[in-house]
C-alpha positions, -999 to +999 in steps of 0.1 A: +640+025+685+656+059+685+632+088+688+648+113+665+636+149+662+647+173+635+646+205+655+642+239+639+676+256+636+680+275+656+650+264+677+633+291+697+631+281+733+594+286+735+588+262+706+603+232+725+571+227+745+548+233+716+529+203+701+546+189+670+524+186+639+537+166+610+521+172+577+529+147+549+522+161+515+524+196+501+494+195+478+462+215+481+452+201+515+486+199+531+496+235+520+463+248+534+470+232+567+505+248+568+492+282+559+465+280+586+490+268+613+517+293+604+527+316+633+504+296+656+517+280+689+525+247+672+557+233+657+549+222+621+570+199+599+559+196+563+573+166+544+571+161+507+591+140+482+590+171+459+602+205+469+573+222+452+535+225+452+520+214+419+488+228+405+477+195+390+446+207+372+467+226+347+491+197+338+474+192+305+485+228+296+521+217+302+516+186+281+502+207+252+529+234+254+506+262+265+526+269+297+559+258+312+566+237+343+574+267+365+540+283+357+522+255+376+546+247+404+558+268+433+587+260+458+573+249+492+600+267+511+590+300+495+553+294+502+554+283+539+591+279+548+594+316+559+570+310+588+592+307+620+573+276+632+572+257+599+600+234+588+601+219+553+618+186+547+624+169+514+618+131+516+593+103+513+576+088+543+580+051+539+565+039+572+543+050+601+544+037+636+511+048+652+520+034+686+553+052+689+539+082+670+567+083+645+571+084+607+601+071+589+618+091+562+653+093+548+664+066+573+653+087+603+624+084+627+606+116+632+582+119+662+548+137+661+520+147+684+496+152+655+499+136+621+481+149+590+483+128+559+477+146+526+496+126+501+470+127+474+466+101+446+483+086+416+473+068+385+462+031+383+462+009+353+438-016+368+463-044+372+481-037+339+511-018+352+531-028+321+510-002+302+525+027+321+556+031+299+535+028+267+508+052+278+521+078+303+497+091+329+494+128+338+499+132+375+533+148+379+553+174+359+576+147+343+545+129+329+533+161+312+569+166+299+570+131+285+536+134+267+547+167+251+581+153+241+565+122+225+540+142+205+564+168+193+590+142+184+563+123+164+555+154+144+592+161+137+596+125+125+565+128+103+579+159+087+607+138+073+587+107+064+578+100+028+553+072+035+518+086+038+505+059+061+535+063+084+529+101+086+492+094+095+504+071+122+528+096+136+500+123+136+476+102+156+471+104+194+449+082+216+438+096+250+423+070+274+398+084+299+369+108+292+368+126+325+379+162+329+416+155+325+411+134+294+387+159+277+410+188+285+440+170+272+423+158+240+410+193+232+444+209+239+463+184+218+441+186+187+443+224+187+481+222+191+486+197+163+463+213+137+476+248+143+513+237+143+509+216+112+490+243+093+515+271+102+549+255+109+553+221+092+557+220+054+551+183+046+522+175+069+484+179+063+461+191+091+435+165+079+459+137+090+459+150+126+438+127+148+431+127+185+409+098+196+393+099+231+385+064+245+365+053+275+341+026+287+315+052+298+287+062+275+293+099+276+322+123+283+324+140+317+301+114+332+299+131+366+285+163+351+249+169+340+240+152+307+234+185+288+270+196+298+284+163+286+265+167+253+279+202+249+314+191+256+311+162+232+298+184+205+326+209+209+353+182+210+339+165+178+336+199+161+373+205+169+382+172+153+384+148+183+370+114+176+350+098+205+351+060+210+328+056+240+314+024+255+346+006+246+371-011+270+408-010+265+417-046+261+454-043+253+481-016+248+511-025+227+538-002+213+519+021+188+486+003+192+455+003+215+431-026+212+395-019+222+365-042+227+329-031+227+295-039+214+308-037+178+336-061+185+373-056+186+389-024+172+426-016+169+438+020+169+474+027+157+489+058+172+524+070+179+513+088+210+491+072+237+481+090+269+464+076+301+440+096+323+415+068+332+423+055+367+430+070+401+443+053+432+451+068+466+487+071+479+501+039+492+502+054+527+465+046+530+471+008+527+502+011+549+483+028+577+454+003+572+478-026+578+491-009+610+458+002+625+431-019+609+415+013+595+392+005+566+400+017+530+377+019+500+384+001+467+406+030+456+428+027+487+414+058+504+412+058+542+377+058+556+377+086+581+356+099+610+337+132+608+368+150+620+390+133+593+407+111+619+410+074+616+392+051+642+410+048+676+437+073+665+424+108+669+459+122+665+461+109+629+440+126+602+438+121+564+426+148+540+424+154+503+425+125+479+438+101+505+406+101+525+371+087+519+349+112+537+313+102+535+299+124+563+282+147+538+246+157+535+239+131+508+263+105+521+285+106+490+322+108+496+339+141+489+351+143+453+388+143+446+391+180+436+410+211+447+379+227+464+371+199+489+408+194+497+414+231+505+382+233+526+391+201+545+427+212+551+415+246+565+389+229+588+414+203+602+439+231+611+412+251+628+399+221+647+434+211+658+441+246+672+407+247+689+413+213+706+447+224+719+428+252+736+402+229+750+376+242+726+355+229+697+344+242+664+313+236+642+314+203+623+329+202+588+304+212+561+316+211+525+305+239+503+301+224+469+314+249+444+307+227+414+329+212+387+342+225+354+364+215+324+379+236+296+375+219+262+392+245+239+401+281+235+374+303+250+352+272+256+345+254+289+316+237+306+308+244+343+283+230+367+280+255+395+256+238+420+229+234+393+238+265+373+251+252+339+275+274+318+291+266+285+312+284+259+330+317+265+311+324+298+320+290+311+357+296+301+358+329+320+343+313+351+368+284+348+398+308+344+388+329+374+383+298+396+416+284+386+434+316+391+418+319+425+430+285+436+466+290+424+485+296+456+514+317+442+508+353+429+537+351+404+522+320+388+488+336+387+502+366+368+523+344+344+494+321+336+470+349+329+494+366+306+502+334+287+465+326+283+458+360+269+488+357+245+477+323+233+441+335+227+453+366+208+480+348+187+473+311+190+510+307+197+524+284+224+555+293+243+566+260+258+571+237+228+607+226+236+619+190+231+643+182+259+657+152+276+661+115+266+633+092+255+613+078+284+635+094+310+605+107+328+588+073+332+594+059+367+612+090+378+628+088+413+620+116+437+629+125+472+662+131+489+694+121+473+724+121+496+757+135+484+787+112+487+818+126+504+852+116+490+871+089+509+904+103+521+933+081+530+955+085+560 
């Protein structure tokens, strides 16, 4: 098997002997690793199938037209590619050879001395993959674009529809999943619909706007304290969101969601259906498990050692949503949020550099910064290590925390200005309908090779 290295161009002579660290995934954890290793005596290759870092927690604001795609995404090359020892490659890693210490991407084998996997997670439909095209998830920019396109197109159709029942159908949205993403999306969509209908559509009635939040759990935001869940539920219901909790999604058909619960079977007709209910780790977890025998949990996350390595392969580490790290004080795995991913990425980079110098650092200790969710304008709930905040104070804390985590200063300024504009005017700046129907479902990403013309003679 050919051992193919993509050298820095032009490579500095000193770098040829430096250890080669391959980082797969440019999300929260992978980007933090690269920032920590920039201008250090290691050669870093960052691989991602997208050429940008996506601030996933704000995707619901793209879906609801509050901000645009560029406000929540930043080009990786501009963020870390300027460091002389960091190379950024566009492509998808499709295989890993732990024995040869190689990854396969774009038909080439790339060798590594240290491998850090930070490929995150995607959506799962619990074995009903056929639902994906009917109820788009919200994990990438294209998903948020598709949700926004479907909702706005439904409102445009409703404006020209004479049949009252059809208009009500077109003005109905079902959101599956009552976690933070589902609650945030439901709150944003009901506000968008009611305000747009009241101010900009002439034939529609705000009373026909319905957003229905569905989940099998018995309360929204089930991982938060019960009083915060109650506050969030009260605000959502006050804003017009209908809660259907304790009900399982039995079937999704075009324009229809069938639920089953203690009261029996319920069918909800809606022109727009969104999915935020399930999370699965990147497929690289199962792939590496097949090659090494490393255990994975039921979500496909790699069960890692205290230093985030996999058993018998200290040169391979997994961070972020791809790892199941249960070496915490309470034995509970790290939650799949930005804070733990950033902390883990920084610690792994520091530990790697220390080991190269024959040194050690203190064991990883996660600082739990809490969790939060924004439910509407000027309203959020936050659980900050036992300190519970709701309403406007919660929103301010939420806004400051998210602005702090955004890695790009330009995006930070743009988001802050758009939030203030929306609060002052209630106007949204990204309500464009573009593209073709369903073009963002099953979108292909990665490197596309250009074809050279065939010349005769």
